[in-house]
C-alpha positions in Angstrom: 3.6 -16.9 10.2 0.4 -16.4 8.2 -1.7 -19.5 8.7 -2.7 -19.3 5.1 0.8 -20.0 3.9 1.2 -23.3 2.1 4.0 -25.6 3.2 4.2 -28.4 0.7 5.3 -31.9 1.5 8.3 -31.5 -0.7 10.0 -28.7 -2.7 13.0 -29.5 -5.0 16.3 -27.8 -4.1 17.9 -26.5 -7.4 20.8 -24.6 -5.9 23.9 -25.4 -8.1 24.8 -25.7 -11.7 21.5 -27.0 -13.0 20.7 -24.1 -15.2 24.2 -23.7 -16.4 24.5 -27.4 -17.5 21.0 -27.4 -19.1 21.8 -24.2 -21.0 25.0 -25.9 -22.2 22.9 -28.7 -23.6 20.6 -26.2 -25.4 23.5 -24.2 -26.7 25.1 -27.2 -28.3 21.9 -28.8 -29.6 22.4 -31.9 -27.5 19.0 -32.5 -25.9 18.1 -36.2 -26.5 19.8 -39.3 -25.0 23.4 -38.9 -26.3 26.1 -36.6 -25.2 28.8 -36.1 -22.5 26.5 -35.4 -19.6 25.1 -38.9 -19.7 28.5 -40.6 -19.3 29.6 -38.0 -16.8 26.5 -38.4 -14.6 26.8 -42.2 -14.7 30.5 -42.3 -13.8 30.1 -39.6 -11.1 27.1 -41.5 -9.6 28.9 -44.8 -9.6 31.9 -43.2 -7.8 29.6 -41.5 -5.3 27.8 -44.8 -4.5 31.0 -46.8 -4.5 30.2 -49.3 -7.2 31.7 -50.1 -10.6 28.9 -49.5 -13.0 25.9 -47.2 -13.4 23.5 -46.8 -16.3 21.0 -44.0 -16.4 17.3 -44.6 -17.3 14.1 -42.6 -17.7 12.6 -43.1 -14.2 12.8 -45.2 -11.1 10.1 -47.7 -12.0 11.7 -48.7 -15.3 15.0 -49.0 -13.4 13.4 -51.7 -11.3 11.9 -53.4 -14.3 15.2 -53.3 -16.1 17.0 -54.7 -13.1 14.5 -57.7 -13.0 14.8 -58.3 -16.7 18.6 -58.1 -16.5 18.6 -60.8 -13.9 16.3 -63.0 -16.1 13.3 -62.8 -13.8 10.3 -63.9 -15.7 7.0 -65.9 -15.7 6.9 -68.6 -13.1 9.4 -66.9 -10.8 8.7 -65.4 -7.4 10.3 -62.3 -5.9 10.0 -61.6 -2.2 9.1 -57.9 -1.5 7.9 -56.0 1.5 4.2 -55.1 1.4 5.0 -51.8 3.1 6.5 -50.1 0.1 5.6 -47.8 -2.8 3.6 -49.6 -5.5 6.4 -49.4 -8.1 8.5 -52.0 -6.2 5.7 -54.5 -6.7 4.3 -53.5 -10.1 7.8 -53.8 -11.6 7.8 -57.5 -10.6 4.4 -58.0 -12.3 5.7 -56.2 -15.4 8.5 -58.8 -15.6 5.9 -61.6 -15.5 6.9 -62.8 -12.0 4.8 -63.1 -8.8 5.4 -60.8 -5.9 5.4 -62.6 -2.5 4.7 -60.2 0.3 6.6 -60.1 3.7 6.0 -58.1 6.8 8.2 -55.3 8.2 10.2 -54.9 11.3 8.7 -52.6 13.9 12.1 -51.3 14.9 13.3 -50.1 11.4 10.2 -50.3 9.2 12.2 -52.5 6.8 11.4 -56.0 5.5 11.6 -58.7 8.2 14.4 -61.3 7.4 12.6 -64.0 9.4 9.5 -63.5 7.4 11.6 -63.7 4.2 12.8 -67.1 5.3 9.2 -68.3 5.8 8.1 -67.2 2.3 10.9 -68.9 0.3 9.7 -71.6 -2.1 11.3 -73.6 -4.9 10.1 -70.8 -7.3 11.8 -68.0 -5.4 14.4 -66.3 -7.5 15.1 -63.0 -5.8 14.7 -60.8 -2.7 13.9 -57.1 -3.3 15.3 -55.1 -0.4 13.5 -51.8 -0.3 15.4 -49.2 1.8 12.2 -47.4 2.8 12.1 -43.6 3.6 15.9 -43.5 3.7 16.6 -46.2 6.3 18.7 -49.2 5.2 17.5 -52.8 5.5 19.4 -55.4 7.5 21.7 -56.3 4.6 23.8 -58.8 6.6 20.8 -61.0 7.2 19.4 -60.5 3.7 22.7 -61.4 2.0 23.1 -64.4 4.3 19.6 -65.7 3.3 20.3 -65.0 -0.3 23.6 -67.0 -0.2 22.0 -69.9 1.6 19.2 -70.2 -0.9 21.1 -69.1 -4.0 18.9 -66.0 -4.6 19.5 -62.7 -6.3 19.2 -59.5 -4.3 17.8 -56.4 -5.8 18.1 -53.2 -3.8 15.4 -50.7 -4.3 17.2 -47.5 -3.3 14.6 -45.0 -4.7 14.4 -43.3 -1.3 17.8 -44.0 0.2 20.5 -42.1 -1.7 23.3 -41.4 0.8 22.0 -43.9 3.3 24.6 -46.3 4.7 24.6 -49.7 6.4 27.7 -50.4 8.5 29.5 -47.6 6.6 28.6 -48.8 3.1 26.2 -47.0 0.8 22.9 -48.6 0.0 23.0 -50.0 -3.5 26.4 -51.7 -3.1 25.3 -55.0 -1.4 23.1 -56.9 -3.8 23.5 -58.1 -7.3 21.9 -55.0 -8.7 20.3 -51.9 -7.4 18.1 -49.0 -8.6 17.6 -45.4 -7.8 14.8 -42.9 -8.5 15.3 -39.2 -9.3 11.7 -38.0 -9.3 11.0 -34.4 -8.3 10.7 -35.2 -4.6 13.9 -37.2 -4.2 17.1 -36.1 -2.5 18.7 -36.0 -6.0 16.2 -35.0 -8.7 16.3 -34.9 -12.5 12.5 -34.2 -12.6 12.1 -37.8 -13.9 14.9 -40.3 -14.0 16.6 -43.3 -12.5 19.8 -45.3 -12.3 20.7 -49.0 -12.3 24.0 -49.8 -10.6 26.0 -53.0 -10.2 29.5 -54.4 -9.6 28.9 -57.2 -12.2 30.2 -56.3 -15.7 27.9 -58.9 -17.3 24.8 -57.4 -15.6 26.0 -53.9 -16.6 26.2 -55.0 -20.2 22.8 -56.8 -20.1 21.1 -53.7 -18.5 22.5 -51.4 -21.2 21.6 -53.8 -24.0 17.9 -54.1 -22.8 17.5 -50.4 -22.2 18.7 -49.5 -25.7 15.9 -51.4 -27.6 18.1 -54.6 -27.6 20.4 -53.1 -30.1 23.2 -55.5 -31.1 26.7 -54.3 -30.1 28.5 -54.8 -33.4 25.8 -54.4 -36.0 24.0 -51.1 -36.7 20.2 -51.1 -36.4 20.2 -54.9 -35.7 18.3 -56.0 -32.6 18.9 -59.4 -31.1 16.4 -59.3 -28.1 13.2 -57.5 -27.4 14.4 -54.5 -25.5 13.0 -51.2 -24.2 13.4 -47.5 -24.7 14.5 -46.7 -21.1 17.1 -44.1 -21.9 17.6 -40.9 -19.9 17.8 -37.6 -21.8 21.0 -35.6 -21.7 19.0 -32.7 -20.1 18.0 -34.9 -17.2 21.6 -36.1 -16.9 22.8 -32.5 -16.8 20.5 -31.7 -14.0 21.5 -34.9 -12.2 25.2 -34.1 -12.4 24.6 -30.6 -10.9 22.4 -32.2 -8.2 25.1 -34.7 -7.4 27.6 -31.9 -6.8 25.6 -30.6 -3.9 23.8 -33.7 -2.6 25.8 -34.0 0.6 24.6 -30.6 1.7 21.0 -31.6 1.2 21.5 -34.8 3.1 23.0 -33.0 6.1 20.2 -30.5 6.1 17.6 -33.3 6.0 19.2 -34.9 9.0 19.2 -31.6 10.9 15.5 -31.2 10.0 14.9 -34.7 11.4 16.7 -33.7 14.7 14.4 -30.7 14.9 11.2 -32.9 14.4 12.5 -35.4 17.0 12.9 -32.7 19.6 9.6 -31.2 18.6 7.6 -34.4 19.3 9.5 -35.7 22.3 6.7 -34.9 24.8 3.9 -35.8 22.4 2.3 -39.3 22.1 3.8 -39.9 18.7 6.4 -42.4 17.4 8.8 -41.7 14.6 11.0 -43.6 12.2 14.1 -44.1 14.2 17.6 -44.7 13.1 18.7 -48.2 14.3 22.2 -49.4 15.1 24.9 -49.4 12.5 23.0 -47.4 9.9 23.0 -43.9 8.5 19.5 -42.8 7.9 19.3 -40.1 5.2 15.7 -39.2 6.2 14.3 -38.8 2.7 11.0 -38.3 4.5 10.6 -37.7 8.2 7.7 -40.0 9.2 5.7 -40.3 12.4 3.0 -42.7 13.6 -0.1 -42.0 15.6 -1.7 -44.4 18.0 -4.6 -45.3 15.8 -5.9 -44.5 12.2 -8.6 -42.0 13.2 -6.1 -40.0 15.1 -3.9 -39.8 12.0 -6.7 -38.5 9.8 -7.7 -35.8 12.4 -4.0 -34.7 12.8 -3.6 -34.5 9.0 -6.8 -32.5 8.7 -5.7 -30.1 11.4 -2.4 -29.5 9.7 -4.1 -29.1 6.3 -6.4 -26.5 7.7 -3.3 -24.6 8.8 -1.6 -24.7 5.4 0.7 -27.7 6.1 0.7 -30.5 3.5 1.3 -34.0 4.8 0.8 -37.4 3.2 0.0 -40.9 4.5 2.7 -43.5 4.7 2.4 -46.1 2.0 -0.6 -48.4 2.2 0.5 -52.1 2.4 0.3 -53.4 -1.2 -1.1 -56.7 -0.1 -4.3 -54.9 1.0 -4.9 -53.3 -2.5 -7.6 -54.8 -4.7 -5.4 -56.4 -7.2 -3.5 -58.4 -4.5 -6.0 -58.8 -1.8 -8.0 -61.8 -3.1 -5.7 -64.2 -1.1 -6.1 -62.8 2.4 -3.0 -62.6 4.6 -2.2 -60.7 7.8 1.0 -58.6 8.0 0.4 -56.7 11.2 3.4 -54.4 11.3 3.0 -53.3 7.7 -0.7 -52.6 8.4 0.0 -50.6 11.5 2.6 -48.5 9.7 0.3 -48.1 6.7 -2.8 -47.1 8.6 -1.2 -44.8 11.2 1.8 -43.2 9.5 2.3 -39.6 8.3 5.1 -38.0 6.3 5.8 -34.5 7.3 7.3 -31.8 5.1 10.8 -33.0 4.5 12.6 -30.8 2.0 16.1 -29.4 2.8 15.1 -25.7 2.1 12.4 -25.7 4.8 13.1 -22.5 6.7 13.4 -22.2 10.4 10.2 -20.2 10.5 8.4 -22.9 8.6 9.8 -25.6 10.9 8.7 -23.7 14.0 5.2 -23.2 12.6 4.8 -26.9 11.8 6.0 -27.8 15.3 3.6 -25.3 16.9 0.6 -26.7 15.0 1.5 -30.3 15.9 1.7 -29.4 19.6 -1.5 -27.4 19.3 -3.4 -30.5 18.1 -2.2 -32.4 21.2 -2.7 -29.6 23.7 
């Protein structure tokens, strides 16, 4: 392979009826936020996840904010959230007026540590946000046990875990409410988009009410709460429905890619994000960790010079300027944040590309 070839970190796979369904929208002049594809996508998605209700929104971040607002989370409340996550998990809590309370991660699964959750609960705690990071489920038995004990809501952030399972059940079906992201690098993409899912009819109605500008149900153009314009367009829904029809194939290919990477690095001093007991890891991203931060930067630069794009794992949010005034130590999150790398993880990565990436990783350690 030509070393100058560029292998991106991610490339969307648009292999099904995406163009057909979008053209149908254009041909019928339905291009905004009303039309059959919205309802079809929501129903099909709920059926796929295994929950009763789904409401489509414009992106994954507003899905999180909508979930928090739907639960009544507001000023004075605290929401427990892992520090090792994408910033949207935390910023959505701030948008709602609440305070994020950071917990560490488990070294085994990279997911939030239930014991640290217990330590951080106060009289102001209203919810736990369980982020199923990089496609690996959290320990939902322990999280739900803690939530029941302290009468807390559970929000599942499933932005990266579509198709992931905990003890045979899909992520997004355990808590009070859950959210998904359909950004361009997700296993199911609509370009931009998201979904809020729940088994609670009241929460479903509240989420829909708030996402539609707070429009009253039985009076035209009458608004009884301050709501938001968080609607998904029908074109995004059309793409999403097409993507949903082929999602299992992409998940299977991502797991095969993970197997390839695992075999590639087995004799190299690197660790990787392992699948723990009783879970099905969808490997949204295949992630490795080096022994120390400087090694990570050198490896990333070596791969970059050979046309391979990588990205660092998420930096712990508690270390970012807006949250670092009150110093705290979360050692596992910091280790993962300083030493982690995401490798190219898209399902259409060719065998030649996979072999080339493996060759260049081994070359660095030779």
